[in-house]
N, C-alpha and C positions, 0 to 999 in steps of 0.2 A: 288672171288665168284660173279657170275653174278646173277642179279635179274631176277627170272623167274615169269613173270606176264602175265596173259591173260587179255588184256584190251579191252575196247569198246564193252562190251558184251550187246547184245540186251536183254532187260528184257521181259519176257512173264508172263502173269497172270497164276496162277496155276489152273489146272482143275482136279477135283477128279472123273470124270465120269467113268474113266477106272479102278478104284480101288475099292475094297471092304474093309470093316473094318478089315478083317482078313489078309489083304495083307500089309497094311501100318500102322504104329504106329499113334495113335491119336495125340500124341505130335509133330509129324512132320507136321501136318496140321494146318496152321494158322487159318483157318476157324473154327476149332474144339477146339483149345487150346490157341490161341493168345488173346491178350488184346483188344478185339473188342470195349471195352468201351472208348478207347482213341481217341475220335473224338470230337473236334480236340485236338491236342497235345498242352499243355501249356508248352513251353520250359523254363519258369521261375520256373516251379513246379519241385521240386527235385524228387518227386515220378514218374512223367512222364519221366524225364530224365533217371532215373534208369530203368524204364520199357522198354523204347525204346532201350537203350544200351543193355539190356539183350536180346531183340528180335533180334537185329542185330548180336549178338554172335550166337544165335540160327540159324540165317540165314547161318552162316558159317558151322555149323554142318550139316545142310540140303543140302547145296551145295555139300559137300563131299558125303553125302548119295545118293544124286541124281546121282553123278558121278559113285558111286559103283553099283547102281541099273540100270544104263544106262537110267535114266529118263531124257528126253530132251524136250525142247520147252513146249508145253501145258501140258505135263506129269510131268514136274518139280514141286516140292513142295516148293522149296526155295524162289522164287521171292516174294510171298506175305509178307514174313517176313521183307522186306524192302520197298516194293512198298506201303504198307499201310501207312507208315510214310513219304511218298514223297521223298524217296531216290532212287538212281539208283546205280547199281553195277558198280563201276568205274574200279576195278581190282581185280583179284584173286591172292593170294599168294600161290605158289606151292612149296612143298618140293622137293629138287633136288634128294633126296635119293629114294623116292618111288612114286613121282608124285602126291601125295595126296594134296588136298586143305586144308591148315591149317589156312588161314586168308583171309580177304577181306577188300578192301577199298571202302567205300560207299560215294557217293556225294549227297548232298542235292539239290533237283531240284528246289525248290521255292526261290524267293528273300529272302535274309537273314533278320531276325528280331531279337529282343532281345532274347538272349540265344540259338539261333539255331547254330549248328555246320555246317561248310562248308563241312567238311569231317570227317568220323569216320573210324578209323582203328580197326578192330575187329579180335580176335584170338579165335579159338575154343579150347576145352580141349580134353582129351583122348577119342577116340571112341573105344568101346568094340566090335563093329561089323565091318566086312569087313577087307580088306587088309591093312588098316592104323594102326591097333592095335599094331603090332610089332614095328613100327617106333615110335608111340606115347609112348609106354612103354619105349623105349630106351631114349626118351627125359625126361620122368619122372625120370629115374635113374640119368640122368645128373643133374636134380634139386636136388636130394638127395646129390649128390657129389658137389654141388655148381659150376657146370661146364656148366650150360645152355648157358652162353655167348660164349662158345667155339664151339658150334654146328653150322652146316651149316644152319639149319633152322632159328636159331636166327640171323645169319648174313644176311640172306635174308630179314627177318622181319625188322632188324635195317636199312638196306639199303633203304627199302621202306619208313620207317618213316623219315629218313634224307632227302630223295629225295622230299617227299611231303612237309615237313617243309620248306625246302629251296625254294620251289616254291611259298609259300604263304606269303603274307605281314603280315597278322594277324594270328600269331601262336595260339592265344587263340581260334580260330575257328576250331582247329583240336582236336578231341577226340581220346583217346585210351580206348579200352575196351577188356575184355577177361574173360574166365571162366576156373578155375582150372589150368591145364597146360597152357592154353591161357592167364590166368590172370598173371601167372608167367612171361610169355614173355612180356606182356604189362607193368608189373611192372618194369622189368629190362630195357625195352626200355625207360620208363618214367624216371627212375633214371638216365640213361645215358644222356638223354636230359636235365634234371634238373641240372646236374653238369656243363652244358654249359650255364646255365642261361635261358633255355627255359622250361617253365612250362606248360605242356599239361594237360587239363582236363582228368582225368582217372577214369574209373568205373570198378573196379576189383571184380569179383564175385568168392567167395570161393578160395581166393589165398592161395597156400600152405605155411604152416609154419611148418618147420621140427624141431620138438622138442618133448621132452617127453610130453605126454598128461596130463599135470597138471590140465587142466580144468575139467577132469573127476573125480578128487578127490572131494569128497562131503564135507569133513571137511574144512571150510574156513581158520581155524587157521593153520592147517597142510599145506595147499596149500600156504598160505601167508608166512609161515616160510621157505618153500623150496625156494620160489622165493627170499626172502631176502638173504638166504644163497648163492644162485646162483649169485645174484648181487654183494655181497661182494667178492665172489671167483673170478668172472670175472674181477672186478675192481682191485682186488689185483694182479692178474696175469698180468693185463695190466701195472700196475705200476712197478711190479718186473721186467718185460721184458723191461722197459724203453720205452714203446711204446708211452706214452703220449706226450713226447717231442722229440721223434726221429721218424719223419714221414717216413724216409726211411726204418724203420723196421716195419712199420704198414701196415696192409692190406688196410685200408681206412683212409687216412690222415684226420686230424681234419677239415681243410678247405673244404675238399671234402664232409664230412658228413654234415657240417654246410651249404654247398651250397644247400643241399636238403631241408633245413628248410622252404623255400618259396613255396615248392611244397606240396600240400595237396591232395593226391589221395583219392578217395572214395573207401573204402573197405567194402565188404558185406559178412558177415560170419554168419554161423549157429552154435550155441553151441553144437549141436549134430553131427556136422561134424568134426571129429578129424583131418582132413587134414588142416583145417583153424582155428579151435576154439581157438588155443593158442594166436591169435592176441588179443582176449579179455583180457586175463591176462597180455599180454605184455604191453598194454597201461594202464590198470587199475593199475598195479603195480607201475607205475611211480608216480601216484598221492599218493599212500599209502607211498611210500618212501619219498616223499616231506613232508607228514604229520608227519613222525617220525624224520624229520631233516636229512635225508640221501639222499637228492636230488642230491647233488654233486656226490656221489658214483654211484647213478643210472644213471646220465647223462653220466658218463664214461663207465659204464657197457653197456648202451644202444648202444654204438658205436661199440661194440665187441661181438663176440661169444666166449664161452670158448674154443671150438676146434680151432678157428682161432688164438686166442691169444697164445694158447699152441704151435701150429705149428710154429708160428712166433718166439716164444721164443727159440725153438730148431733149428731155422734156416731153416725151411721148408716152402715152399710156400703154402699159403692158399688163398681162394677166399672169397670175401664178401658174406655173407648169404643174401638172398633176403629180409628177414623180417626186416632188420635193417633200420628203418625209424624214422626220428625225428618228423614227423607230419603226421596226417591222419584224415579223417572223417570216423569214424567207425560206420557202421550200423549193428545191431544184429537182426536177425530174431528170435523172442521169441515164435513164433507159434510152438506148439508141432509137431515134425516131425514123420511120420509113421515109418521110418527106415533110415538107413544111405543113401540109394539111394535118398530118398526124401530130406534129409538134405543137400545133396551135389548137387542136381539138379539145373540146370539153370532156370527151369520153375517157381520156387518159387518167383523169383525176378521181375516178371511182374504181378503177381497176386495181386488183390486189397484187398484180405481178410487176409493179413498177419499182425501180430503184430510186428512192427518194432520200434527199439529204436536207435537213432543216437546221437553220441557225437563226438565233434571235439577235437583232442589232438594236442598239439604243444609243 
């Protein structure tokens, strides 16, 4: 699979003079909806890092929208989303199936200082407009089937990550970021790099967690009871299938899972977004299992999914679910969302009026 990249793209400042409010979406225009208050950026500030990462992901969305609408040069709306933060567009990542832009590599233009990335690799999520929708939907289905790693789009993304990492002396200067489908790609890429001992700073917005929406259950006792039962069932199946000490029968060997422990990706979720909200219970449940003296069972259950253990037990191949993580910095947006679209949107993560709560799990 060859890497399809458009490199050395000259950046142009966006001009809105040829558009009226009813032609373009307000959220596509940095001047109307971007975080103009971030002047200058404090790269040691976690809120600033989050906001810039989200804007760079938005830049990828708008690059593809510009392509679809044939907006070029001064008419393009995407450049302000990275120019404002002193980045240049180093390369575009293009899907070989439909030629849509699904990712971008940004290069920081100023001399490095504390906390600044040299490069940021960003991936957009599903677009509901334009001709990219059908291909994006196909990738969403692959996530459901735990088969994202087998797609040509991910192969292109992974090749871009490996190429960039191999060319840089300081790997910590490279960031990964993405939203929704794009966060799944960034998460999978980050996990693969972490298993080789390279831990990339990762900012993952609304990452998919495919599970029953237990977070929607209002009664905490019922919710906790279901999670406990699930943990015991998963751990029991793992032991019964002799997965614990037989790595050749496991989907993800113990040393491979433990290799991820040094990687702490930043996950950003909204409790009203059922696509990602289960990460809240996934990590909180670990602490509760420790409190009742069942930490060992939960640590075993954490490394597996029920479906994966069952398929391995009957001799069928299964793939590692994306959500299996030993550590993460989890940020929850507790600001009431208007609706699902609001709860799942990328725009919430650069706004300064959000009620956020962050906790690190290891």
